[in-house]
C-alpha positions in Angstrom: -197.7 87.0 114.0 -194.5 85.2 115.3 -192.4 87.0 118.2 -189.9 88.8 115.4 -192.5 90.6 113.3 -194.4 91.5 116.8 -190.5 93.3 118.1 -190.4 94.7 114.3 -193.7 96.6 114.1 -193.2 97.4 117.7 -190.1 99.1 116.5 -191.4 100.9 113.4 -194.2 102.2 115.8 -191.4 103.2 118.6 -189.5 105.2 115.5 -192.8 106.7 114.5 -193.8 108.4 118.0 -190.2 109.0 118.5 -190.2 111.6 115.0 -194.0 112.6 116.6 -192.4 114.3 120.2 -189.0 115.3 118.2 -191.6 117.3 115.3 -194.3 117.8 117.4 -194.4 121.9 117.7 -193.9 121.4 113.8 -196.5 119.6 113.3 -199.0 121.3 114.7 -198.0 123.6 112.1 -198.2 121.9 109.3 -201.4 119.3 110.5 -203.5 121.1 112.9 -206.7 118.8 114.0 -205.4 116.5 111.3 -204.5 112.6 111.7 -201.1 111.5 110.2 -200.0 108.4 108.8 -196.1 107.7 109.6 -193.7 105.8 108.1 -189.9 105.5 108.0 -190.0 108.9 109.8 -192.2 110.8 106.9 -195.6 112.0 107.4 -197.1 109.8 104.2 -200.5 111.3 104.2 -203.1 113.1 106.7 -206.9 113.6 107.1 -209.3 115.3 109.5 -210.8 111.7 109.5 -209.2 108.9 110.7 -211.7 106.6 108.4 -210.6 109.0 105.4 -207.0 108.5 106.4 -207.2 104.4 106.4 -209.3 104.6 103.5 -206.1 106.3 101.8 -204.0 104.3 103.2 -205.6 101.5 101.8 -205.6 102.9 98.3 -201.7 103.5 98.3 -201.5 99.5 99.0 -199.9 100.7 102.3 -199.7 98.0 105.3 -201.6 99.6 108.6 -199.9 97.2 111.1 -196.3 98.8 109.7 -198.1 102.6 110.0 -198.3 104.7 113.0 -202.0 107.2 113.2 -201.9 110.3 115.3 -203.6 113.2 116.0 -201.9 116.4 115.9 -204.0 119.1 118.2 -203.6 122.8 117.0 -201.1 124.7 119.0 -202.6 125.4 122.0 -204.7 122.5 122.7 -203.4 119.5 125.0 -205.2 116.1 124.8 -205.2 113.4 127.5 -204.8 110.0 127.1 
C-alpha cells in the first residue's frame, strides 16, 4: 500500500471516528451493546457479534480497510482502552 492510500484510509477512519464522537449519545440509544460499521458518516450495518458484522460487510462487497467498526456500549457503561 502506498503512502497516499494509507493517508486516504486514515482520513476515512478519522472522519468515522468524529461521526461516532459527535453522535455517541444517540448511538447508545439506537445501537446499545452492538458493533457498528461506519462508512461516509453513516451506519451501514450493526450486529452484537463482530464476526457476524464482518460477514455482513463482506456479503455487501465492502472493503474492510475503508470501514470503521466500533463497539457502542449501552448508556451508563464506560469502556477503557
